[in-house]
N, C-alpha and C positions, 0 to 999 in steps of 0.2 A: 537439799534445800538450796535455793538460789536467791540470794539477797544482794542487791546492788552494792558494790564496794565504793568507797570514796575514790577519787581519781588517782591514777598512777602517779601523777605529779605530787599530790598531797602525801601519798604513802612514801614516795622517795624523799620528800622534804623532811618528813618527821623522822625517818630513819637516818638521814644525813646528820640531823641535829644530834640524835642519840649517839651516833658513832663519833662525832666530833667531841662529845663529852667524854666518851669512854676510851677511845683509841688515841685521840689527839694526834701527836706526831709519830706514833707507832707503838706497837705492843712489844714492850721490852721482854716480858716473860716468854712470849711465844718464840723468841729468837734462840731460846735454849734448845729448841727442837730442830733437827736437820731440815734444811729448806726443801729437800726433795722427798721427805717422808709423806706418805699418803695413809690416811686412816678412815675407818668407818665408825659411826656413832649412832646411838639411838636416843630418842626422847620419849619418856613415859610420864604419865601423870600419877602422882602418889595418892590422889583422892578423886572421888566422883566429881565431875565437872561438866560444864557445857563449853565446848571448844570454840575459840575465836582468836583470830590474829594470824592466820597462815600467811597472808600476803605480806605482812610486816616482817615476819620471820624469814620468808624467802628473800625479801628485799635486802635484809641485812647481809646475807651471804652473797647476793648478787653484787652489792656495792663493794664488799670486801674482796671477793674472788669469784668470778663467774664459773670457775671450774668446780665449785662445790655443787653437788647434786643433792636435792632433797626429794624423798619419795614419801608421800603422805598416806597414812592408813585411816584417817578420819577427816571429815570436812567441817568447816565452820558451821556451827549450829548443832553439830552432833553431840549427844550426851554420851560421855565416855566414863568408864569405870576405873576405879583405883587400879594401878599397875598396868593399865592398857598401853600398848605401844601406839604412839601418835605418829611418829615419822622416823625414817632412817636417813642418815646423811653419809656422804662419802666425798673425799677430796683432800687437798693438801692439809696436813695436820695443823700447821700454823694458822691457816685460815679458819679452820673449825674452832680452834681454841680462841682466836681473836673475836669471832662473832658470837660465841656461845652466850655470853651474859646479855648482850643487847637483844639478841633474838629471843631469848627466854623472857626477858623483861617485858617485851611487847606481848608475847603469848600468854604469860601468866596474868598480866594486868587486864587484857581484853577478855580472856577467859573468865576472870573474876567477875567482870561486869555481866557477861552473858550468864554465868552461873547464878548470880544473885537475881537477875531478871527472870530466869527460869523458875525460881522459887515463887516469885510473885505471880507469874503467869499461871503456874499450877494452882495457886491459891484462888484464882479467879475463874477457874474452869466451871462451866455450867451457868455462869452469869453473862450478861451482855456488856459488862464493864471491862475496860481495857486499862492497862497500866502505862503511864506516861513517864518519860524521863524529864529532866530539867536542864537548866544551864549550869548546874553545880558540877562542873567537870574539871578534869586536870587541864590546866592551861596548855594549849598547843595540841591537845589530843581529843578535842570535842567530837570531831567527825568520826574518829576511830571509836570512841566510847559509844556514840549514838549508833554506829554500825553494829557494835556488840549487842546493844539493846535489841535491835531489830533481829539479829541472828537468833535470839532466844525467844522471839515471839512478842516482845514488847513494842510499844508505839512511840515514835519520836514526837515530842512537843516541838515548838519552834527551834530552829537551829541556833539563832542568835537574835540580836536586836533588829535585824534587817528584814526578816521574812514574816513577821506577824507583829501585832500590837497588843501588848498586855498592859492594861491600865491598872495600876496599883494605887494604894492609899495615898502615897506621896504625889502621884500624878493628879489624883482627884483633888487633893488639898490645894495644889498649885493652880489647877484649872478652875476651881471654885465649886464644881459639882460633877457628878457622874455624867449628866447630860451634856455639860459643856465639854468635858474631856472626850466623850465619844464623838461629838460633833467635829471637834478638831481632828480626831483620829481619822475620820472619814475624809477630811480634806487632805490630810497628809498622804494617804494612800487608800483609795477606795477598793482596791483589789485584794488586799490581804485580810486575814482573819483579825477581827477585833474582839478581844476578850477583856472582861472587867472583873477584878477581884472585889468581892463583897464580904463584909464581916458580920452582917445581920440580915434579917428578913426584909427590913425596910429598904436597905441598899439593894437587895435582890429585886424588889419591885421597881426600883429606879433603873436598874440595869435592863430589866425586861422592857420597860417603857422606852428605853433608848435604842432598842432593837439591835443589841449586840449579837455576835455569832456564838459566843460561849461565855459562860459565867463561872468564875472560880470561887467556890464557896470555901472560905478559909477558916479552919478550926471551928466548924459547926458541930454541935452535938448530933448524935444519931437521929434524935427526934426532930431537930431542926432541919437536918438533911432530908428526912422523909417529907417534911412540910415543904421544903424548897423544891423537891422533885414534883410534888403534887401541884404546887402553884405554877411551876414552869410548864408542866404538861397541859394544864388547863388554860394557859395564857393564849391570847389571840395570835401572838407571834410564834408560829409553830417552828420547830426545828432548832430551837436554841439548845445548845448542849450544856451539860453541867459537869464541872470538874471539881472533885474534892481534893483538898490538900491540907497539910498540917499534921505533923507528928504521926505519919502513917507507918505502920509496921506489919509484919506478916501476921501477927496475932490479931490485929484489928481489921485487916484488909477485907476479909470476907464479909464481916458485918457491915462495913461501909458500902461495899458493892451491892449488898442486898437492899440498901435504901433506894436503889434505882438510878444512881448517878451514872453518867456515861463513861467517865474517866476518873482515875485516881493518879495523881502525880506523886512521885517518890524520888526525892533528891538522893536518897541513899543508894540508888542503883549505880550511880556514877561517882558519888562522893565518898561513901564508906567502902572503899575497895580493899579487900584482903586478897592478896595474890594467891592464885591456885598453885599448889605445890607441884612443881615439875622437876624432872631430873634428866640431864643429858650425860650419857656415859659412852666412853670409847669402847669399841668391841675388842 
């Protein structure tokens, strides 16, 4: 699988911050080991997972000590099994010990996002619906988490507030109406996607009339979602997409997808992260 990584500058910056937190002025405990000692180590996963985060793992050791060598046995996006060997490392023992925690932190966090996304992607197989991430991400790691979503077959929503316009209830209230908000949105930037959140079928009709690109139907019942799909598909403004949101779970995902919506957004892909259980052991 080949998924575009965030820039090398971004990866280096996030790793630098992590190492500043963990290593600070130096690893005191690693100094118990003779400076000239060289070791080998392996990393395994203790549970089934979707792997993600190799570039961050590698960058940790590159910044600590370029003499550390990492040889991977799995790629980002691969589905790995419990007790599978992920990579082998060799290099100065002190450097391996110093980088262990930070490297594993990135790998277990991003693999967690990819693993959870894989579950949602699997639940949607056979439908035309795609799962979207949101802006509910760990501060400073948004691009990394959104990369993990892509590795698992998910789809990115807007990256931030700068690359698309999502008009929500407070924007509508402040602007005075959906039509007024959308008119202003087109003036702000006519080239980006304009999406409007609606809470009922009347607001759906207003959004359709405003000729938006996508409509976010929030907390609709399944019956109302089906109605929203029918109304949208029959509307003269063709090509408007529908995104469902609001308390989505693996248990409800398939039923929602079968209403005919184009996307389902799930904040839990990046917000409810439970780290994948990984282990690094010296040989």
